[in-house]
N, C-alpha and C positions, 0 to 999 in steps of 0.2 A: 934106663925109663925107671921114674920113680912109683913106688906101689904105696897103693891108698892103705893107710892104715885105720881108718875110719871101720872098714868091713870087719876087722878082726875084732874091734873093739864091742861093733854090735853082736856079733854070734858069742862073743863072752858073755854079754849082760843074757842075752837069751838065753844060753846053757845053765845060767845059776837062776834064773826066774822058773824054769822048767820044773825044778823039782817040788815048787810049791803047788802050780797046778797039777800037777800029776798024782800029788796026794789025793786020794779017793775020799778023806775025811773032809776036806776042804772043798773039793766037788758038791759032794754030797750037800753041805752047808751053803754053797753058792745056789746050789738047783733048788735046794727049799725056800731059799729068801728070794730068789726071783717069782717061784711060783706064787708064794705068799704076797708079795707085792703085786702081781698080776691079779690075783683074786681080789684083794682088799681093793684095788684101782675099781675092778669092775664093778664089785658092790657099792662101793661111792658114787659111783657115776650110775649105776641102777637107783641110790637111794634119792639123786639130785633130779632123776629123771621123773621120778612118780611122785616126788613132793608135790605139794600143793603150788608153791611157788615156782613160778620156773624161771630154768637158767639158761641162757644161751653160751654155749660151749662151742667152741671152734672144733672143727673135725679134723680128720687127717690132712687138709691141706686147706689153701685159703678160700675153696670153692665148696667148702661143704660145712653143716652146723648141725649142732646137735641140739633142739629145741623140746624140753621135755621129753618124751617118749620118740619123739618125731627126728627123724634124721632130714635135714634139708641139701640136696647135693644139687652142685650146677652142671647139669647135662650141655648146654653150650651156650651163645649168646641169648639165646632168646628162650631158654626152658629151663625153669629149676622143678626138680622132681623131690617129692615128699615121700618118704618111706616110713613105715614102723615096722620095726626088726629089720626082714627081709622082703615083707610085703609092700609092693607099689601101690599107695594111694592115690596121686594123683600128679600131673605136669601142670606148672604155672607158666604164665608168660612173664607175669611180673614176680619179681622177688619178693618185693613189698607184701604183697597177697598172699605169698606161700608162708612169709614170717607170720604174718596176722593169722591165716588158716592153722598153723601150727598152733599159735598162743591160746587162740579162742578154743579151738577143739579141745585144747587139754584142760582149759578150765570151764569147759563144758557150756559153751555159747556158740555152738556150731549154728544153732537156729538163724541167729541174728547175722552170720559171716555167709551164708548160704548164697544170698543176693550177689555179692562181692566175688565169691566163687565163680557163679555162672558167668559174671561179666568178665572175668579173666578169660574164662573157656574160651568165651566170643570174641574177646580181643585175638586171642591164639587162633582161633579157627580164621577169622578174615584175614589176619597177617599170612597165614598159611595159604589162603585161597587164593590172595593176590600174588604172591609167589609162583602160586602155580599158573595163574593166568598169563606172568609175563614171561614165564618160560614157552607157555603155548602160543603167546604172541609174536615172541623173538624166533621160533621157529615157523609160524605162518609167514612171518617175514622174508626170511631165507629162502623159503619156497616160494614167494610171489603170489601167496594164497590171500590176495587184499580183503576180500570178503572176512574170512576169518579172523586175520590182524585186525579190521575196523571194530570187529563183533568183541574181541578180546580187550581192544582197547577203551570199548565202552564199558564192559563188565568191570575192568579195574579202576576205571575212574568213578563207577557207582560204588564198588565197593571200598575204595580209598576215603569217600565220604561217610560210609556207614563205621568203618575201622574210627575215623576221626571223631564222630560222634560216640563211637563205645569207649574208646579211650579217655573221653571226656567223663563220662560218666564213671568209669572205674575209678579214674582219680577222684573224682568227687566221692563216691563210695570208699576208697581209701582212707580220704581225709577224715570223714565221718567215723569209719569206723575203728580208727584208731584213739578214739577218745570214749570206747566203750569201756564199762569197768572191769577191769580185769578179775578183781576179787568181791565177793559179797560186803558190802558196806563201806569199801574203799573208793576212792576217785582217783586210784593211779591210771596215768594214762602212759601210753607206751608210743615213744617216737621212734622211728624207724627211718633213716636216710638212705637215699639212692644210693 
């Protein structure tokens, strides 16, 4: 049977490279360099976050962003969480509303955005209520409790119409809010795509 010579070549290379890594001076220089790069990166990110001009940076993965001093993370398909440092600020139903909240509060326009934030909270509450009523309706149907089933269906219908209206109002508010001045004296607009 033939023997593989690649294993021996690899082991020889590793033995030759090890004396460099075992050298305490090189390890010390490498660790100091890594520490310096880490602190420099953290310092630059902090400068970008506290600067007057907001920069949106991608976070650890495709579902998180750094917007000014806020971090926006996707919790699930219908929830975006805004945090400042490790403190949770609020959950948003719409990603655009969450991004606009971060931009406006960073630039001290939070009073103008309060209505949009409340509308987003209402949309999230109505969507959650509809989901709960659908589960209760399905349970009532399985148990053949037709009175409860009809009651739940009526509530679902009513909440669905309220949800449609709230979503329309939120959409109008988001379209309006993206044209608010982001800086004093400038007419810069922020366009956020779905």
